[in-house]
Structures are given as structure tokens and as C-alpha cells.
TITOR-898117 format. One record per residue: residue in one letter; x, y, z of N, C-alpha, C, O, CB in turn. Coordinates in steps of 0.1 Angstrom, whole numbers, padded with zeros to 4 digits, always signed. Glycine has a CB too. Layout:
REM TITOR-898117
AXYZXYZXYZXYZXYZ ...
***
This chain:
REM TITOR-898117
M-0239-0723-0161-0240-0708-0157-0253-0708-0147-0264-0713-0148-0242-0696-0172 H-0249-0700-0136-0259-0696-0126-0270-0688-0130-0267-0680-0139-0253-0689-0115 Y-0284-0687-0126-0296-0681-0130-0291-0666-0130-0290-0659-0141-0309-0684-0119 T-0287-0663-0118-0283-0648-0116-0272-0644-0125-0273-0633-0130-0278-0644-0101 D-0261-0652-0129-0253-0648-0139-0256-0646-0152-0250-0638-0159-0245-0655-0139 R-0266-0655-0156-0276-0653-0170-0282-0638-0168-0281-0630-0177-0291-0665-0171 K-0289-0635-0155-0294-0622-0157-0284-0610-0159-0287-0600-0166-0301-0619-0147 I-0272-0613-0153-0263-0601-0154-0261-0598-0166-0262-0587-0171-0251-0602-0148 V-0256-0612-0176-0251-0610-0187-0260-0603-0197-0258-0593-0203-0246-0623-0192 L-0273-0610-0197-0286-0603-0203-0285-0590-0202-0285-0583-0212-0299-0607-0198 K-0284-0584-0192-0284-0569-0187-0274-0563-0193-0276-0551-0197-0283-0567-0172 Q-0263-0568-0195-0252-0562-0201-0250-0562-0216-0245-0552-0222-0242-0568-0196 W-0255-0573-0222-0259-0574-0235-0267-0564-0241-0264-0557-0250-0264-0584-0238 V-0280-0562-0232-0288-0552-0236-0281-0538-0236-0284-0530-0245-0300-0551-0227 R-0273-0534-0227-0269-0522-0227-0260-0521-0239-0258-0511-0245-0262-0519-0213 G-0254-0532-0242-0243-0529-0256-0249-0530-0267-0243-0527-0277-0230-0538-0259 I-0264-0533-0269-0271-0534-0280-0275-0518-0284-0274-0512-0294-0283-0544-0279 I-0280-0514-0268-0283-0499-0270-0272-0490-0275-0274-0480-0282-0289-0495-0258 L-0261-0493-0269-0248-0485-0274-0247-0486-0289-0244-0475-0295-0234-0491-0269 L-0248-0498-0295-0246-0500-0309-0256-0495-0319-0253-0492-0331-0245-0514-0311 K-0269-0495-0314-0279-0489-0321-0278-0474-0321-0279-0468-0331-0292-0492-0316 F-0274-0468-0310-0272-0455-0310-0261-0451-0320-0263-0441-0327-0270-0450-0298 F-0250-0458-0320-0239-0454-0331-0244-0456-0344-0243-0447-0352-0226-0462-0331 K-0252-0466-0346-0259-0467-0360-0266-0456-0365-0265-0452-0377-0268-0478-0359 S-0274-0451-0356-0284-0442-0358-0278-0428-0359-0285-0418-0362-0294-0444-0347 N-0265-0428-0355-0257-0413-0355-0246-0415-0363-0235-0412-0358-0252-0408-0340 K-0245-0418-0375-0234-0423-0383-0220-0413-0383-0209-0416-0385-0239-0425-0398 K-0225-0401-0380-0213-0389-0381-0209-0391-0369-0198-0385-0368-0217-0373-0382 N-0211-0397-0358-0203-0397-0347-0190-0402-0347-0188-0413-0353-0209-0404-0339 S-0180-0397-0342-0166-0405-0343-0164-0418-0335-0173-0422-0328-0156-0397-0337 L-0157-0423-0336-0150-0434-0329-0150-0432-0314-0155-0439-0306-0137-0437-0334 S-0143-0422-0312-0141-0416-0299-0154-0414-0289-0154-0416-0277-0135-0402-0302 V-0164-0410-0297-0177-0411-0289-0181-0423-0287-0185-0426-0275-0187-0405-0295 Y-0182-0433-0296-0184-0447-0294-0177-0453-0281-0184-0458-0272-0179-0456-0307 L-0165-0452-0280-0157-0458-0272-0159-0451-0258-0155-0457-0248-0144-0458-0278 L-0164-0439-0257-0169-0432-0245-0180-0437-0240-0180-0440-0228-0171-0418-0247 L-0189-0439-0247-0201-0447-0245-0200-0461-0240-0207-0464-0231-0208-0449-0258 V-0190-0469-0245-0185-0482-0241-0177-0481-0226-0176-0491-0219-0175-0486-0254 M-0172-0471-0223-0165-0469-0210-0177-0465-0198-0178-0470-0187-0152-0455-0212 I-0186-0455-0204-0196-0455-0194-0205-0468-0192-0211-0470-0182-0205-0444-0197 F-0205-0476-0201-0215-0487-0200-0205-0496-0190-0210-0503-0181-0220-0495-0217 A-0191-0497-0191-0183-0505-0183-0184-0500-0169-0183-0508-0160-0169-0506-0188 A-0184-0489-0165-0187-0483-0153-0198-0488-0146-0197-0492-0134-0188-0469-0154 L-0210-0489-0154-0221-0492-0148-0225-0508-0147-0236-0512-0142-0231-0486-0155 V-0213-0518-0152-0217-0530-0153-0219-0537-0137-0230-0540-0132-0205-0537-0162 N-0206-0537-0130-0205-0541-0117-0196-0534-0106-0185-0531-0109-0202-0555-0118 A-0202-0532-0094-0193-0527-0084-0187-0537-0079-0191-0549-0077-0199-0519-0075 G-0173-0531-0074-0164-0542-0067-0171-0543-0054-0180-0536-0050-0147-0538-0065 S-0164-0554-0045-0168-0556-0033-0160-0548-0022-0149-0544-0025-0166-0570-0032 A-0165-0545-0013-0162-0536-0003-0150-0545+0004-0150-0557+0005-0175-0533+0006 S-0140-0537+0010-0132-0543+0017-0137-0544+0032-0147-0538+0037-0119-0536+0014 A-0128-0554+0039-0135-0557+0053-0129-0545+0061-0119-0539+0057-0131-0573+0061 Q-0136-0544+0072-0133-0535+0084-0118-0539+0090-0114-0550+0092-0145-0538+0095 T-0113-0528+0093-0097-0529+0096-0095-0526+0113-0100-0515+0115-0088-0518+0087 T-0090-0533+0123-0088-0528+0134-0074-0522+0136-0063-0528+0136-0091-0536+0141 V-0076-0509+0139-0062-0501+0140-0056-0503+0154-0044-0502+0156-0064-0483+0137 L-0065-0506+0164-0060-0506+0177-0066-0519+0184-0078-0520+0185-0062-0493+0184 S-0057-0527+0189-0062-0540+0196-0054-0543+0210-0043-0548+0211-0060-0552+0185 Q-0065-0538+0221-0058-0542+0233-0069-0547+0240-0078-0541+0245-0051-0531+0240 P-0068-0564+0238-0078-0571+0247-0075-0571+0263-0065-0571+0270-0078-0586+0242 P-0087-0571+0265-0089-0570+0283-0082-0581+0288-0080-0592+0282-0105-0572+0290 N-0076-0576+0301-0068-0586+0309-0073-0588+0323-0066-0594+0331-0054-0581+0310 Q-0088-0582+0326-0094-0584+0338-0087-0577+0351-0089-0580+0363-0095-0598+0340 A-0078-0566+0345-0072-0560+0358-0083-0546+0360-0090-0539+0352-0053-0556+0355 I-0080-0545+0374-0088-0531+0375-0083-0520+0367-0071-0517+0368-0088-0526+0387 G-0092-0513+0361-0089-0501+0353-0094-0488+0359-0089-0485+0370-0095-0502+0341 Y-0103-0480+0353-0105-0467+0359-0121-0465+0358-0128-0471+0350-0096-0454+0350 F-0127-0458+0369-0142-0454+0368-0140-0443+0355-0130-0436+0352-0149-0446+0385 S-0152-0445+0349-0151-0436+0336-0166-0432+0336-0172-0439+0327-0145-0443+0321 D-0174-0423+0344-0186-0422+0346-0190-0406+0351-0184-0402+0362-0189-0433+0355 P-0197-0399+0347-0200-0384+0349-0210-0387+0362-0210-0377+0369-0209-0376+0335 D-0216-0397+0367-0225-0400+0378-0219-0407+0387-0226-0415+0393-0236-0406+0376 C-0202-0407+0390-0197-0419+0400-0200-0416+0414-0195-0406+0419-0181-0421+0400 N-0208-0424+0419-0212-0422+0432-0200-0425+0443-0202-0421+0455-0223-0431+0433 V-0191-0432+0439-0179-0436+0449-0168-0428+0444-0157-0431+0450-0175-0451+0448 C-0166-0416+0435-0158-0407+0431-0158-0396+0442-0168-0392+0447-0161-0403+0417 A-0147-0391+0446-0148-0379+0454-0154-0367+0448-0159-0358+0455-0134-0375+0458 S-0154-0366+0435-0160-0354+0433-0173-0357+0422-0178-0348+0415-0148-0342+0428 G-0176-0367+0423-0188-0374+0418-0188-0376+0403-0198-0380+0398-0201-0366+0421 A-0176-0375+0397-0174-0377+0383-0160-0383+0381-0152-0383+0390-0175-0365+0376 S-0158-0388+0371-0145-0394+0364-0144-0398+0351-0154-0403+0346-0141-0404+0370 S-0134-0396+0345-0132-0400+0330-0118-0405+0328-0108-0403+0336-0133-0387+0321 A-0119-0414+0317-0106-0420+0313-0105-0419+0299-0115-0418+0292-0105-0434+0318 A-0093-0420+0293-0088-0418+0280-0078-0427+0276-0069-0429+0284-0084-0406+0279 E-0076-0433+0265-0067-0442+0261-0060-0434+0247-0067-0428+0239-0074-0458+0259 N-0047-0436+0245-0038-0429+0234-0034-0440+0225-0032-0451+0229-0025-0421+0240 F-0033-0438+0215-0029-0445+0199-0025-0438+0191-0027-0426+0190-0039-0452+0191 V-0018-0447+0182-0011-0438+0169-0018-0445+0156-0019-0457+0154+0007-0440+0167 L-0021-0434+0148-0025-0438+0133-0016-0436+0122-0011-0425+0121-0036-0430+0128 N-0011-0444+0115+0000-0444+0104-0006-0438+0090+0002-0435+0081+0005-0459+0102 S-0018-0437+0090-0023-0430+0077-0037-0425+0081-0041-0426+0093-0025-0441+0063 F-0044-0419+0071-0058-0412+0074-0066-0425+0074-0065-0434+0066-0064-0400+0063 E-0075-0424+0085-0084-0435+0088-0099-0431+0090-0101-0420+0094-0079-0442+0101 T-0108-0438+0089-0123-0432+0092-0130-0442+0103-0134-0454+0100-0134-0432+0076 I-0130-0438+0114-0132-0448+0126-0147-0449+0127-0152-0439+0132-0126-0443+0139 A-0155-0459+0125-0166-0464+0126-0173-0470+0142-0184-0468+0146-0164-0473+0117 Q-0163-0477+0146-0166-0488+0157-0156-0488+0167-0145-0485+0165-0166-0502+0151 I-0161-0490+0183-0152-0492+0191-0158-0502+0202-0170-0503+0205-0148-0479+0197 K-0148-0509+0205-0152-0519+0215-0145-0518+0227-0133-0517+0225-0151-0533+0211 I-0149-0518+0238-0143-0517+0253-0149-0527+0263-0160-0533+0261-0146-0503+0259 W-0144-0529+0272-0146-0538+0283-0148-0533+0295-0138-0526+0299-0138-0547+0285 G-0160-0535+0304-0162-0529+0315-0170-0537+0325-0176-0547+0322-0167-0517+0313 A-0171-0530+0336-0183-0536+0348-0190-0526+0354-0185-0515+0354-0178-0545+0360 Y-0201-0530+0361-0209-0524+0368-0205-0525+0382-0207-0536+0387-0220-0527+0365 V-0200-0514+0390-0195-0514+0403-0205-0505+0412-0209-0495+0408-0180-0509+0404 F-0208-0509+0424-0206-0521+0432-0216-0530+0432-0215-0541+0438-0203-0519+0444 G-0227-0527+0427-0241-0536+0427-0240-0547+0415-0248-0557+0416-0255-0525+0422 N-0230-0548+0406-0231-0557+0396-0245-0558+0390-0249-0569+0388-0227-0570+0401 V-0253-0546+0386-0264-0547+0379-0262-0540+0365-0258-0528+0366-0276-0542+0387 P-0265-0545+0355-0262-0538+0343-0271-0526+0342-0280-0526+0349-0265-0546+0331 L-0269-0517+0335-0281-0506+0331-0290-0510+0322-0287-0518+0313-0275-0493+0325 V-0302-0507+0323-0314-0508+0313-0307-0502+0299-0307-0508+0289-0329-0498+0319 N-0302-0492+0301-0297-0488+0286-0285-0479+0289-0286-0469+0296-0309-0480+0276 D-0274-0482+0283-0261-0477+0283-0261-0463+0276-0266-0461+0266-0252-0487+0278 N-0253-0452+0283-0253-0440+0277-0237-0436+0275-0231-0430+0284-0263-0428+0287 F-0232-0440+0265-0219-0437+0260-0217-0426+0254-0225-0423+0245-0214-0445+0253 T-0206-0418+0258-0200-0406+0251-0188-0412+0247-0181-0420+0253-0198-0393+0260 V-0184-0404+0234-0170-0409+0229-0164-0396+0222-0169-0391+0212-0172-0422+0216 I-0154-0390+0228-0144-0378+0221-0130-0380+0221-0123-0385+0230-0145-0365+0229 F-0127-0377+0208-0114-0379+0203-0108-0368+0205-0114-0358+0202-0112-0383+0190 H-0094-0367+0210-0087-0357+0213-0073-0357+0206-0067-0368+0204-0086-0357+0228 N-0067-0345+0203-0054-0346+0198-0044-0347+0208-0048-0343+0220-0051-0335+0191 D-0032-0351+0206-0020-0354+0218-0013-0339+0220-0008-0332+0211-0006-0367+0213 S-0014-0337+0234-0008-0325+0239+0002-0328+0250-0001-0328+0262-0019-0316+0243 G+0014-0331+0245+0026-0334+0258+0022-0345+0262+0022-0346+0275+0027-0324+0272 G+0018-0356+0256+0014-0371+0264+0003-0370+0271+0002-0380+0279+0023-0375+0275 L-0007-0360+0270-0021-0360+0276-0030-0356+0266-0027-0351+0255-0023-0350+0290 P-0043-0358+0269-0055-0351+0260-0054-0339+0257-0051-0331+0266-0068-0351+0266 G-0055-0333+0244-0055-0320+0243-0067-0315+0235-0078-0319+0238-0042-0316+0237 S-0066-0308+0227-0077-0302+0219-0086-0313+0212-0081-0324+0209-0072-0293+0208 I-0098-0309+0211-0109-0320+0206-0107-0320+0189-0108-0311+0181-0128-0315+0212 A-0103-0332+0186-0098-0337+0172-0113-0340+0165-0113-0344+0153-0085-0352+0172 A-0123-0340+0170-0136-0344+0164-0149-0340+0173-0149-0342+0186-0136-0361+0161 P-0159-0336+0167-0170-0333+0178-0175-0345+0185-0177-0355+0179-0184-0325+0172 A-0176-0343+0200-0181-0352+0208-0196-0359+0205-0206-0353+0204-0182-0346+0219 E-0194-0373+0203-0207-0382+0202-0214-0385+0215-0207-0392+0223-0203-0397+0195 T-0223-0381+0219-0233-0387+0231-0244-0397+0226-0249-0399+0215-0242-0374+0237 G-0246-0404+0236-0258-0415+0233-0254-0423+0222-0262-0428+0214-0273-0407+0228 V-0238-0427+0220-0236-0436+0209-0243-0451+0212-0244-0457+0223-0220-0437+0206 P-0247-0455+0200-0257-0466+0200-0246-0478+0204-0235-0479+0199-0265-0467+0185 S-0251-0488+0212-0243-0497+0216-0248-0511+0218-0260-0513+0218-0238-0493+0227 T-0241-0519+0219-0246-0536+0222-0235-0539+0235-0224-0535+0238-0242-0548+0207 R-0244-0549+0242-0233-0555+0254-0236-0570+0255-0246-0575+0252-0237-0549+0270 I-0223-0577+0259-0227-0591+0259-0216-0595+0272-0205-0590+0274-0224-0599+0243 D-0222-0605+0280-0213-0608+0291-0202-0618+0285-0202-0629+0279-0222-0615+0304 S-0192-0610+0288-0174-0618+0284-0174-0632+0290-0169-0641+0284-0159-0609+0293 G-0181-0634+0302-0179-0647+0307-0167-0645+0317-0164-0654+0324-0176-0657+0296 F-0160-0635+0319-0150-0632+0329-0155-0621+0339-0165-0613+0337-0138-0627+0324 D-0147-0621+0350-0149-0612+0360-0139-0601+0362-0127-0604+0360-0151-0618+0372 I-0143-0589+0367-0131-0580+0370-0133-0577+0385-0142-0571+0389-0131-0565+0361 A-0122-0582+0394-0123-0580+0408-0138-0585+0415-0142-0579+0425-0120-0565+0409 G-0143-0595+0409-0156-0602+0416-0168-0596+0409-0179-0598+0413-0158-0598+0433 F-0166-0587+0398-0178-0583+0391-0178-0586+0375-0169-0585+0367-0179-0568+0393 D-0190-0589+0373-0191-0593+0356-0185-0586+0349-0186-0574+0352-0204-0593+0350 E-0179-0590+0339-0169-0581+0329-0183-0582+0316-0191-0591+0316-0149-0589+0323 Y-0181-0570+0306-0191-0571+0299-0183-0563+0288-0175-0553+0290-0205-0566+0304 E-0185-0569+0273-0181-0563+0261-0191-0556+0254-0201-0560+0249-0176-0572+0253 F-0186-0540+0252-0194-0531+0248-0191-0529+0232-0180-0526+0230-0192-0519+0257 T-0199-0528+0221-0197-0526+0211-0203-0513+0208-0215-0512+0210-0199-0536+0204 L-0197-0502+0203-0200-0488+0202-0199-0485+0187-0188-0485+0182-0191-0478+0211 T-0210-0482+0182-0211-0479+0167-0215-0462+0165-0224-0456+0170-0224-0490+0160 L-0204-0457+0158-0207-0443+0158-0216-0437+0147-0213-0439+0135-0195-0438+0158 A-0226-0430+0151-0235-0426+0142-0228-0418+0130-0231-0418+0118-0246-0419+0149 N-0218-0410+0136-0209-0403+0126-0193-0405+0126-0185-0398+0133-0210-0388+0129 P-0190-0416+0117-0176-0421+0117-0166-0409+0117-0168-0399+0110-0175-0429+0103 V-0156-0410+0125-0146-0401+0128-0136-0401+0116-0131-0412+0114-0140-0403+0141 M-0132-0391+0111-0119-0391+0100-0108-0385+0106-0108-0373+0107-0122-0384+0088 L-0096-0392+0109-0084-0388+0113-0074-0390+0104-0073-0401+0098-0081-0393+0123 G-0065-0380+0102-0053-0383+0097-0041-0389+0106-0044-0393+0117-0050-0372+0092 A-0027-0391+0099-0020-0400+0108-0013-0388+0117-0011-0376+0115-0008-0410+0099 G-0011-0396+0130-0008-0390+0141-0010-0396+0153-0014-0407+0153-0012-0380+0140 T-0010-0389+0166-0012-0396+0180-0024-0390+0183-0027-0378+0179-0001-0395+0192 Y-0032-0398+0190-0048-0393+0195-0048-0398+0206-0039-0406+0210-0061-0399+0187 W-0059-0394+0213-0067-0400+0226-0082-0401+0223-0090-0394+0217-0065-0389+0239 V-0085-0412+0229-0101-0416+0228-0107-0415+0242-0102-0422+0250-0105-0432+0222 E-0115-0406+0245-0121-0404+0261-0135-0412+0257-0142-0410+0247-0123-0386+0267 I-0138-0420+0268-0151-0428+0267-0156-0429+0280-0149-0434+0289-0149-0442+0260 F-0171-0426+0282-0177-0428+0297-0191-0428+0294-0198-0424+0285-0174-0416+0308 N-0193-0437+0306-0207-0443+0304-0214-0437+0315-0210-0439+0326-0208-0459+0304 D-0228-0427+0312-0233-0421+0322-0243-0429+0330-0251-0435+0323-0238-0410+0318 T-0243-0431+0343-0253-0439+0350-0262-0434+0357-0267-0440+0366-0250-0447+0357 T-0263-0421+0351-0275-0412+0362-0285-0419+0363-0288-0425+0352-0282-0397+0358 G-0293-0422+0373-0304-0427+0376-0302-0442+0383-0311-0449+0387-0313-0427+0364 S-0289-0445+0383-0288-0459+0388-0276-0457+0401-0267-0448+0401-0283-0470+0375 T-0278-0468+0410-0266-0467+0419-0252-0473+0415-0241-0473+0422-0271-0474+0431 E-0253-0479+0401-0239-0485+0397-0231-0472+0392-0234-0461+0391-0239-0497+0384 N-0219-0478+0390-0208-0469+0387-0199-0475+0376-0196-0487+0379-0200-0465+0400 F-0195-0470+0365-0192-0477+0353-0176-0479+0356-0170-0469+0360-0197-0467+0338 A-0169-0491+0354-0155-0490+0355-0149-0496+0341-0153-0506+0336-0150-0497+0368 W-0140-0490+0337-0136-0493+0322-0123-0503+0326-0114-0499+0333-0131-0478+0311 D-0123-0516+0320-0114-0526+0322-0102-0523+0318-0101-0517+0307-0118-0536+0317 G-0090-0529+0325-0078-0529+0319-0075-0537+0308-0083-0546+0305-0070-0531+0328 G-0062-0535+0301-0061-0544+0288-0046-0544+0285-0039-0536+0292-0070-0538+0274 T-0042-0553+0275-0029-0556+0272-0023-0546+0261-0028-0548+0249-0027-0570+0268 L-0016-0539+0262-0011-0529+0255-0008-0532+0240-0001-0542+0239+0002-0525+0262 D-0012-0528+0229-0010-0528+0215+0002-0529+0210+0005-0517+0206-0016-0518+0210 P+0011-0535+0209+0026-0536+0205+0028-0526+0194+0038-0520+0193+0031-0550+0200 V+0017-0524+0183+0020-0516+0170+0014-0503+0171+0021-0493+0168+0014-0524+0157 N+0005-0502+0174-0002-0487+0174-0007-0484+0189-0014-0474+0190-0017-0486+0162 G-0005-0489+0200-0007-0486+0211+0004-0477+0218+0015-0477+0213-0010-0496+0216 I+0002-0470+0228+0010-0461+0234+0009-0465+0250-0003-0465+0255+0007-0447+0231 S+0018-0467+0257+0018-0472+0271+0013-0461+0280+0019-0451+0282+0031-0476+0275 G+0002-0464+0287-0003-0455+0298-0016-0450+0293-0019-0450+0281+0006-0444+0302 T-0023-0445+0302-0037-0438+0298-0038-0424+0304-0028-0418+0309-0050-0446+0303 A-0049-0419+0304-0051-0405+0311-0064-0406+0318-0073-0413+0313-0052-0392+0301 N-0066-0400+0331-0078-0401+0340-0079-0388+0345-0070-0383+0351-0077-0411+0350 D-0091-0380+0344-0096-0370+0352-0105-0375+0363-0117-0378+0360-0102-0360+0345 N-0099-0376+0376-0108-0378+0386-0119-0366+0394-0123-0366+0405-0099-0383+0396 L-0121-0358+0383-0130-0348+0389-0141-0343+0378-0151-0337+0382-0121-0336+0396 N-0138-0345+0367-0148-0341+0357-0150-0354+0345-0141-0362+0343-0143-0327+0351 A-0162-0352+0340-0166-0360+0328-0175-0352+0319-0187-0350+0322-0174-0373+0331 P-0171-0347+0307-0159-0346+0301-0149-0345+0307-0151-0338+0318-0159-0338+0292 G-0135-0349+0305-0123-0344+0312-0117-0333+0307-0117-0329+0295-0114-0353+0314 S-0111-0326+0316-0104-0314+0314-0090-0312+0322-0081-0305+0317-0113-0304+0318 I-0091-0318+0334-0078-0316+0344-0071-0332+0342-0073-0340+0351-0083-0312+0364 W-0064-0335+0333-0058-0348+0327-0046-0352+0338-0037-0343+0342-0051-0346+0310 N-0046-0364+0342-0034-0368+0348-0029-0381+0340-0038-0388+0334-0037-0370+0364 P-0015-0385+0341-0012-0396+0334-0015-0410+0344-0014-0410+0356+0004-0395+0329 G-0019-0421+0335-0024-0433+0342-0016-0445+0338-0014-0446+0326-0038-0436+0338 G-0011-0453+0345-0001-0462+0343-0007-0475+0339+0001-0484+0335+0008-0462+0354 V-0020-0477+0339-0028-0488+0333-0034-0488+0320-0043-0480+0317-0037-0491+0341 D-0030-0496+0313-0037-0495+0297-0051-0502+0298-0054-0510+0306-0026-0505+0284 V-0060-0496+0288-0075-0500+0290-0077-0511+0280-0068-0515+0272-0086-0488+0286 G-0089-0517+0282-0090-0530+0270-0099-0519+0259-0108-0512+0263-0100-0548+0277 I-0095-0521+0246-0102-0512+0235-0098-0518+0223-0086-0522+0220-0097-0496+0236 E-0107-0519+0214-0105-0521+0199-0112-0508+0192-0123-0503+0195-0113-0536+0192 I-0103-0504+0183-0107-0494+0172-0107-0499+0158-0098-0505+0153-0099-0483+0172 I-0119-0496+0153-0122-0504+0142-0128-0494+0133-0137-0487+0137-0131-0515+0144 T-0121-0494+0117-0124-0485+0107-0134-0489+0099-0137-0501+0099-0114-0483+0098 A-0140-0480+0093-0150-0483+0082-0143-0488+0071-0131-0485+0068-0158-0470+0079 P-0152-0497+0062-0147-0502+0050-0147-0491+0039-0156-0483+0038-0154-0513+0046 P-0136-0490+0029-0133-0479+0022-0146-0483+0012-0150-0494+0012-0117-0477+0016 V-0152-0472+0004-0159-0473-0007-0154-0479-0017-0143-0475-0022-0163-0463-0011 P-0160-0488-0022-0157-0497-0034-0156-0487-0048-0164-0478-0051-0169-0511-0037 A-0146-0491-0054-0146-0485-0069-0151-0495-0076-0152-0507-0074-0133-0482-0074 P-0157-0487-0089-0164-0494-0097-0154-0504-0106-0143-0502-0110-0171-0484-0106 A-0161-0516-0107-0151-0529-0113-0160-0538-0120-0171-0541-0116-0142-0538-0101 M-0154-0543-0131-0162-0552-0138-0161-0567-0135-0150-0571-0131-0160-0549-0151 N-0169-0575-0136-0167-0589-0134-0163-0595-0148-0163-0588-0158-0180-0596-0128 K-0159-0608-0149-0154-0616-0160-0163-0612-0172-0158-0607-0182-0155-0632-0157 W-0178-0615-0170-0186-0611-0181-0188-0596-0186-0191-0594-0197-0198-0617-0177 G-0185-0587-0178-0182-0573-0182-0170-0571-0189-0170-0564-0199-0181-0563-0171 I-0159-0576-0186-0149-0575-0194-0148-0580-0206-0141-0574-0215-0141-0579-0188 L-0154-0591-0209-0157-0600-0223-0165-0591-0229-0161-0587-0240-0166-0614-0222 I-0178-0586-0224-0187-0575-0234-0179-0564-0236-0179-0560-0248-0202-0568-0227 F-0171-0558-0227-0166-0548-0229-0157-0550-0240-0157-0541-0249-0160-0543-0219 M-0148-0561-0242-0141-0562-0254-0147-0563-0267-0143-0557-0277-0133-0573-0253 V-0158-0569-0267-0164-0572-0277-0171-0557-0285-0170-0553-0297-0175-0584-0272 L-0177-0551-0274-0181-0538-0279-0171-0529-0284-0174-0521-0294-0188-0533-0270 A-0160-0528-0278-0150-0519-0281-0144-0523-0295-0142-0516-0304-0139-0518-0270 G-0142-0536-0295-0139-0541-0310-0151-0539-0320-0149-0533-0330-0133-0557-0311 A-0161-0543-0318-0173-0540-0328-0171-0523-0331-0168-0518-0342-0190-0545-0319 G-0173-0519-0322-0171-0503-0327-0162-0499-0335-0165-0492-0345-0169-0494-0317 A-0146-0505-0332-0137-0501-0342-0138-0509-0356-0132-0504-0365-0124-0503-0337 I-0143-0518-0358-0145-0526-0369-0157-0518-0376-0154-0515-0388-0149-0542-0366 Y-0168-0513-0372-0178-0508-0376-0173-0490-0381-0178-0485-0391-0189-0509-0363 H-0163-0485-0374-0159-0472-0378-0149-0476-0389-0153-0471-0400-0151-0463-0366 L-0138-0484-0391-0133-0487-0403-0141-0491-0416-0137-0488-0428-0125-0495-0400 L-0151-0498-0411-0159-0502-0424-0166-0491-0429-0168-0490-0442-0168-0513-0421 A-0171-0481-0421-0177-0469-0424-0167-0460-0433-0171-0456-0444-0182-0463-0411 R-0156-0456-0428-0145-0450-0435-0142-0456-0447-0140-0449-0457-0133-0450-0427 L-0141-0469-0449-0139-0474-0462-0150-0472-0470-0148-0467-0481-0135-0488-0463 D-0163-0473-0468-0174-0470-0476-0173-0455-0481-0176-0452-0493-0187-0473-0468 Q-0170-0444-0473-0168-0433-0474-0160-0432-0487-0165-0428-0498-0161-0428-0462 A-0145-0437-0483-0137-0435-0494-0140-0439-0508-0135-0433-0518-0128-0440-0491 K-0150-0451-0507-0154-0454-0522-0163-0445-0526-0163-0443-0538-0159-0468-0525 R-0172-0439-0517-0181-0429-0524-0174-0417-0530-0178-0412-0540-0191-0425-0515 S-0163-0412-0522-0155-0401-0527-0148-0406-0542-0145-0398-0551-0145-0397-0516 A-0146-0418-0541-0137-0423-0555-0149-0429-0565-0146-0434-0576-0123-0437-0550 G-0160-0427-0562-0171-0429-0574-0174-0445-0573-0180-0450-0582-0164-0423-0591 L-0169-0452-0565-0172-0466-0564-0184-0468-0557-0188-0460-0549-0162-0475-0558 P-0190-0479-0561-0200-0485-0552-0198-0490-0540-0188-0496-0536-0205-0494-0557 T-0207-0488-0532-0206-0492-0519-0216-0501-0514-0227-0503-0519-0205-0482-0511 E-0210-0508-0500-0221-0518-0496-0225-0514-0482-0217-0510-0473-0215-0534-0495 R-0236-0515-0480-0243-0509-0467-0240-0520-0456-0240-0532-0457-0261-0507-0469 I-0237-0513-0446-0232-0521-0433-0243-0524-0422-0247-0515-0414-0220-0512-0426 N-0247-0535-0421-0261-0537-0412-0255-0538-0401-0243-0539-0399-0272-0549-0414 F-0267-0540-0390-0263-0538-0374-0254-0549-0369-0247-0548-0359-0277-0537-0365 N-0256-0561-0376-0247-0571-0369-0230-0576-0377-0223-0585-0375-0257-0584-0368 L-0230-0563-0386-0216-0561-0392-0214-0571-0403-0203-0572-0409-0205-0563-0383 H-0226-0579-0406-0222-0588-0419-0226-0579-0430-0236-0572-0428-0231-0603-0420 R-0219-0578-0444-0221-0574-0455-0233-0579-0461-0236-0590-0461-0212-0575-0461 K-0238-0569-0468-0253-0576-0476-0249-0570-0493-0256-0572-0503-0274-0566-0468 
***
């Protein structure tokens, strides 16, 4: 047995002994009270392992020209542009992380600090509609060079981790993402991607006048994106030692209760009784 396992088993036995001592010192307590304490002990034994994160939308980049998505777009007629991708959720999900791919156009120089905003929208007739969750600005992000180019510009993979994970029920949604390049001569372009055949919906939406978007137009090019959920909170669970000790404690409590009832019956009948000690051996 590993040293760590020994420590876990020791802790579990100590908890069990405390329960037995409590039961012995309170003989009037019923078996149900003891079993309740054993169940509480079981809940404290060990927490189950958290499940892994799940990717609910996977559209790998294809190095095709996508859309400018930047509120400080120097090459856009209005000086701003935004893009959004649509997707389907088949069940309630908590979205914690998003990956996208993009480039800095036309100087090909990465920003010192990216400044992403993420906004989830409800679907409205095939275009982004009302806000499904509060916008998050300044989303923490990391960036790595993918090793590929988009029309001669370096392509980067961006991982955005939401400070406030977004909870969405089953349905159709849009996620709008833009990178504010204010203070730079660069313009952020979101890379094209290959449609997810399961949860993806063909086409995108873009607003060539505003960021955040408000005047949406349908776009024919899907973008590169992954949407990743948060792992669910693990439910309490027992390891093999916890199960064994739980069974021993439950059995010991039942035996103690039956022997105590037997002694009580003997006393009522005027028969001699025998004291039951802590380890359940008769003396």
C-alpha cells in the first residue's frame, strides 16, 4: 500500500472510531442516528474526480481570409467591424474557454497586449439577436504562432478564458468576438474555418460599421473557432477504502444495536446481562 493510501485509510478509521465512541456514549440513540452519522462520514471520505472539459464546437482554421473584427479597424470604411459565428447547443452548458485563429493586418506585428471582447447573442432569424449573456471585455488570453499564414500574414492561435463562464441552455446562439487594436496600426482579422458538421451552422454574420455589432449582415465564410465547456462539479464519491470502511461501520452499528436490544430484553425479563465493550467483544 502506498504511503498516501495509508494516510487516507488512517484518517478514515479515525473518523469511524469517533462515530463509534459517540454512539457508545449515547446509548439511547437509535440505529438510524448511527447510520446517519455513517452516511455523513461517507460523504467526507473522498471527492470524485472532475470530468474533463468538453469541446461543443470545433471548427479548425483553414487559412482562408475571414473577417476584420476590430473596433479600431484602420482599413474599414467606418473605422470599425465585428464578426460573429453561430452554433447549436443540445443541452445546458457552461462555456469557459474559446479558441480562435487570426492575424494582424497589414503590418504583421502582434499587439503587446490583445484586448478581446466576447458577447453571446440569441439567434434572431438567422442573425445575432438579443444579448444572451453579459459582454465580457478584456478577456484574459494567450497567443501562440500556429506556424501557418493567412494571405501572407502570420496566423496565431488565441485561447480566451472567460473570467465569468457563460451558462446557456439548449438552443441556437451566436458568439461575437473582436480584438481592439487601438494604439496600433494593425487590424485584427479573424481566420476562416471548416464547418463543424455536428454543432456548427453554415455561414457567419458581420457588421462592417460597428463593434460591438448592431447592423448584422449574413456572411458566407465560417470562421475558425473552438468553444469549450467548464468541467462539471464532481459529486462526492468514495474510494475502495471508503467503501470498505463504510460497510464495516454500518455492520458494526447494526450489531451493536441488536446486542443492546438483547441486553435490554434480558433486563426486562430479570435475566443477567453482559456489558458490550467498544470492540463488540463480550466480557
